[in-house]
C-alpha positions in Angstrom: -64.3 6.2 26.9 -62.7 3.6 29.6 -62.9 1.0 26.9 -61.0 3.2 24.4 -58.1 4.0 26.8 -57.6 -0.1 27.8 -57.4 -0.9 24.1 -54.7 1.6 23.6 -53.0 1.0 27.0 -53.2 -2.8 25.9 -51.9 -2.1 22.4 -48.6 0.0 23.8 -47.8 -2.9 25.7 -47.8 -5.5 23.4 -46.0 -2.8 21.2 -43.4 -3.0 24.4 -43.3 -6.5 24.7 -42.5 -7.1 21.0 -39.4 -4.3 20.5 -38.0 -5.8 24.3 -38.5 -9.6 22.6 -36.7 -8.6 19.1 -34.0 -6.4 21.1 -33.2 -9.9 23.2 -33.4 -12.0 20.4 -30.7 -10.1 18.4 -28.5 -9.9 21.3 -28.6 -13.4 21.7 -28.2 -14.4 18.3 -25.2 -12.2 18.0 -23.4 -13.6 21.3 -24.4 -17.4 19.6 -22.4 -16.3 16.7 -19.2 -14.3 18.1 -17.3 -17.5 17.5 -18.4 -18.7 14.3 -17.3 -15.9 12.2 -14.0 -16.7 10.8 -13.1 -13.7 8.6 -10.9 -14.4 5.5 -7.7 -13.4 5.1 -4.9 -13.7 2.4 -0.9 -14.1 3.3 -0.7 -10.2 2.3 -3.5 -9.2 4.4 -1.4 -11.3 7.1 1.7 -9.5 7.0 0.7 -6.4 6.5 -1.6 -6.4 9.5 -1.2 -9.5 11.3 -4.4 -10.5 13.4 -3.7 -10.7 17.8 -3.0 -14.2 18.9 -6.3 -15.2 20.4 -8.1 -14.5 16.9 -9.2 -17.6 14.6 -9.3 -16.6 10.9 -9.1 -18.3 7.7 -6.3 -17.7 5.6 -6.4 -19.1 2.0 -3.7 -19.0 -1.1 -1.2 -21.5 -3.0 0.6 -24.0 -1.1 4.4 -22.5 -2.1 6.6 -24.9 -3.9 9.3 -26.3 -1.8 7.7 -25.8 1.3 5.7 -28.7 2.5 7.6 -31.1 5.1 6.6 -33.7 7.0 7.5 -33.8 10.7 7.4 -36.5 12.9 3.9 -38.1 13.6 1.3 -36.1 12.2 2.8 -32.3 12.5 3.2 -30.7 8.8 4.7 -27.7 7.8 4.8 -25.4 5.0 3.7 -22.0 3.4 0.8 -20.6 2.0 1.5 -18.0 -0.2 -0.6 -15.6 -2.5 2.6 -14.4 -5.0 2.9 -10.8 -2.7 3.9 -12.5 0.8 4.4 -15.9 2.2 2.9 -17.2 5.8 4.4 -20.3 7.3 2.1 -23.0 9.1 2.1 -25.6 11.3 -1.0 -28.2 11.1 -1.1 -31.4 13.4 -3.2 -33.6 11.7 -4.3 -35.5 8.4 -4.4 -33.5 5.3 -7.0 -33.7 2.6 -6.2 -35.9 -0.4 -6.0 -33.6 -2.8 -3.3 -31.3 -0.9 -0.1 -30.6 -2.9 2.5 -28.1 -3.4 1.2 -25.1 -5.6 -2.4 -25.8 -5.3 -5.0 -24.2 -3.6 -5.8 -24.5 0.2 -7.8 -22.8 3.1 -6.9 -22.9 6.7 -8.7 -22.1 9.9 -7.1 -21.5 13.0 -4.7 -18.6 14.7 -1.5 -16.4 14.1 0.8 -17.1 16.6 4.7 -15.7 17.3 4.9 -15.2 13.2 3.1 -18.7 12.2 -0.3 -19.5 11.5 -1.5 -22.5 13.5 -3.7 -24.2 11.4 -6.8 -26.1 13.2 -8.3 -27.0 10.1 -7.1 -27.6 6.3 -9.3 -27.1 3.3 -7.8 -28.0 -0.2 -9.4 -28.3 -3.8 -11.6 -30.9 -4.6 -10.9 -31.3 -8.2 -8.6 -30.2 -10.8 -10.1 -27.3 -11.9 -11.9 -25.8 -8.2 -10.3 -23.4 -5.8 -11.8 -21.1 -3.3 -13.1 -18.0 -4.5 -11.2 -16.2 -1.5 -8.5 -17.5 -3.1 -9.2 -16.6 -6.2 -9.9 -13.2 -5.5 -6.8 -12.4 -3.3 -4.8 -13.9 -6.1 -6.3 -12.1 -8.6 -5.3 -8.9 -6.5 -2.0 -9.9 -6.6 -1.6 -10.1 -9.9 -0.9 -13.7 -9.7 -3.9 -16.1 -10.9 -3.7 -18.5 -13.5 -7.0 -20.2 -14.0 -6.6 -24.1 -14.8 -7.3 -25.4 -18.0 -11.2 -26.5 -18.3 -12.3 -23.9 -15.3 -14.8 -21.4 -15.9 -12.4 -18.5 -15.7 -9.9 -19.5 -18.5 
């Protein structure tokens, strides 16, 4: 009788330790990922509900025609649009080779004082590619036009 009770007690202890380990590992994974998750927003979403200045997120759309201004040194200014709204962007760094006006882009950074301050800029990698989030945002605004030869054309 004492042996059955000992086995039952041991089994309860093992289950309790497993539950505690699962809770701790879930908490550690959540803590580690808190800065690694960047939410995507279109320019219209940023204009409707501006995020806080300390929130890092991704914005995507088309580089607005006539908005690309190269400043002193490496600072670049331009606007990104989804057809519904435009958001001014500043970026200090080297732009990707394929970055140009009327092309798709995704930037990572913060929205401070009405300007998106980008820390990273990604551009399309060939003539037919545009990031899925950008295509979805442009379709939502009704301004998406697939490039010739792309799967959506």
